[in-house]
MIMARMAR-102984 format. One record per residue: x, y, z of N, C-alpha, C, O in turn. Coordinates in pm, whole numbers, padded with zeros to 5 digits, always signed. Atoms other than C-alpha are relative to their C-alpha. Layout:
% residues N
XYZXYZXYZXYZ...
***
This chain:
% residues 76
+00004-00117+00086+10415+09371+10540+00069+00114+00073+00062+00123+00196-00069-00112-00063+10618+09684+10602-00099+00112+00029-00203+00125-00035+00088-00108-00045+10467+09984+10775-00032+00097-00114-00143+00150-00122+00023-00088+00116+10507+10192+10458-00124-00044-00077-00212+00038-00106+00114+00052+00076+10263+09969+10271-00128+00003+00082-00234+00038+00030+00118-00001-00087+10026+09937+10568-00060+00141+00010-00181+00158+00004+00048-00139-00008+10004+10316+10601-00062+00045-00132-00162+00116-00134+00054-00035+00133+09949+10353+10226-00139-00062-00017-00232+00005-00062+00129+00069+00015+09668+10095+10229-00105+00056+00094-00223+00062+00060+00094-00060-00096+09511+10253+10538-00065+00124-00060-00181+00155-00031+00053-00121+00064+09468+10569+10332-00071-00030-00132-00126+00059-00197+00059+00046+00126+09340+10365+10035+00066+00069-00119+00001+00105-00217-00079-00060+00107+09618+10510+09820+00065-00109-00083+00104-00213-00030-00081+00086+00087+09775+10339+09523+00146+00041+00017+00176+00143+00080-00141-00039-00002+10151+10341+09487+00019+00131-00075+00104+00212-00037-00009-00125+00077+10102+10617+09231-00045+00119+00085+00013+00227+00078+00047-00108-00088+09905+10824+09485+00109+00041+00098+00140+00159+00113-00106-00029-00096+10179+10793+09746+00118+00066-00069+00175+00162-00017-00112-00058+00075+10446+10868+09486-00027+00148-00031+00063+00231-00019+00036-00139+00029+10261+11186+09388+00017+00088+00124+00080+00193+00117-00005-00080-00123+10227+11309+09747+00142+00012+00056+00176+00113+00117-00137-00001-00053+10589+11220+09836+00103+00048-00104+00222+00051-00075-00089-00050+00106+10734+11356+09507+00107-00104-00034+00227-00076-00033-00089+00111+00034+10882+11019+09409-00056-00074-00119-00168-00048-00163+00047+00087+00107+10856+10766+09129-00074-00119+00062-00030-00173+00163+00076+00115-00053+10595+10493+09182+00083-00128-00005+00064-00216+00079-00088+00118+00006+10857+10236+09077+00087-00008+00125+00115-00118+00173-00079-00001-00124+11066+10343+09377-00084-00049+00118-00035-00124+00203+00090+00045-00107+10767+10291+09609-00014-00152-00007-00005-00220+00095+00016+00143+00019+10716+09944+09465+00125-00075+00047+00113-00173+00121-00125+00068-00038+11082+09846+09510+00022+00004+00151+00068-00094+00210-00017-00012-00145+11089+09974+09869-00098-00091+00072-00059-00161+00166+00100+00085-00065+10765+09796+09964+00034-00148-00013+00007-00227+00078-00035+00141+00024+10893+09468+09816+00132-00040+00066+00167-00158+00068-00127+00030-00063+11224+09495+09997+00116-00009-00098+00224-00056-00062-00104+00004+00103+11422+09524+09675+00094+00119+00009+00203+00117-00047-00082-00121-00014+11555+09868+09769-00032+00064+00135-00138+00041+00193+00022-00080-00120+11594+10092+10071-00011+00145-00044+00057+00187-00138+00011-00141+00041+11487+10455+10053+00126+00078+00035+00187+00056+00139-00107-00093-00030+11758+10717+10030-00048+00090+00114-00169+00101+00136+00042-00084-00113+11758+10955+10330-00106+00105-00037-00201+00126+00039+00099-00100+00042+11569+11225+10139-00135-00062-00030-00239-00005+00004+00125+00072+00027+11310+10975+10019-00067-00041+00130-00189-00026+00145+00055+00044-00129+11266+10839+10371-00066+00118+00072-00173+00103+00131+00057-00119-00064+11207+11192+10503-00132+00040-00065-00229+00070+00005+00123-00039+00070+10948+11270+10234-00112-00101+00025-00227-00062+00048+00102+00103-00024+10767+10937+10278-00055+00012+00142-00177+00009+00162+00042-00010-00139+10759+10971+10656-00087+00123+00023-00190+00116+00091+00078-00122-00016+10635+11329+10640-00138-00014-00064-00238+00032-00009+00126+00020+00070+10365+11233+10391-00093-00090+00080-00214-00067+00083+00081+00098-00073+10246+10943+10608-00017+00034+00148-00093-00032+00218+00013-00040-00140+10286+11119+10944+00065-00096+00097+00018-00113+00209-00074+00090-00088+10535+10869+11087+00147+00038-00004+00187+00126-00080-00144-00025-00002+10906+10867+11169+00069-00082-00109+00023-00192-00140-00069+00074+00106+11152+10763+10895+00042-00141+00041+00036-00233-00041-00045+00132-00044+11280+10471+11105-00115-00100+00010-00090-00220+00022+00116+00088-00006+10925+10329+11116-00040-00055-00138-00116-00151-00145+00043+00036+00135+10891+10296+10736+00014-00148-00031-00075-00207-00091-00029+00137+00039+11045+09952+10705-00026-00101+00111+00010-00218+00098+00036+00093-00107+10920+09802+11032-00106-00096-00050-00199-00057-00121+00101+00100+00035+10728+09480+10985-00123+00020+00089-00110+00043+00210+00125-00006-00076+10364+09497+11091-00076-00130-00023-00059-00195-00126+00070+00129+00004+10136+09202+11159-00086-00017-00124-00050-00096-00210+00091+00012+00114+09856+09238+10909-00064+00134-00022-00028+00233+00043+00066-00127+00028+09636+09503+10772-00143-00029-00041-00168-00100-00138+00140+00023+00035+09259+09506+10770-00039+00066-00131-00148+00043-00183+00029-00069+00126+09280+09723+10461+00066-00067-00119+00067-00012-00229-00066+00071+00110+09468+09465+10254-00101-00025-00112-00217-00053-00085+00094+00010+00112+09317+09440+09905-00060-00139-00018-00169-00151-00075+00051+00135+00020+09273+09060+09913-00005-00072+00135+00084-00055+00218+00010+00082-00119+09155+08827+10187+00000-00145-00043-00016-00176-00162+00002+00143+00032+09172+08450+10206-00134-00041-00060-00139-00123-00152+00133+00032+00053+08796+08436+10145-00015+00045-00145-00078-00023-00226+00013-00053+00136+08825+08647+09831+00078-00084-00100+00045-00088-00218-00084+00079+00090+09091+08416+09689-00050-00143-00016-00004-00214-00106+00046+00140+00008+08903+08089+09750-00119-00015-00092-00169-00126-00110
***
C-alpha cells in the first residue's frame, strides 16, 4: 500500500475526508492510491501538507497498516 493511503487510514479518514482537507476531488485520491494516476505537483504539495509528510513520500510503498479496514480474520 502506498504511504498516502496508510496515512489516510491512520487518521481514519475516508477518501472524501482527505479530498476535502486537501481541496481535491475524491476520484483523484482514488486514482492516485490505486496507482492509476500520479498527483500533479500542486496536488502532491497539498496532500503532503495535509498529511504532514514530504511530497516524495506520498507514493512510497509501506509494509502493512494496522488500521486497514479488513483483516484476514474478518474475511474468513
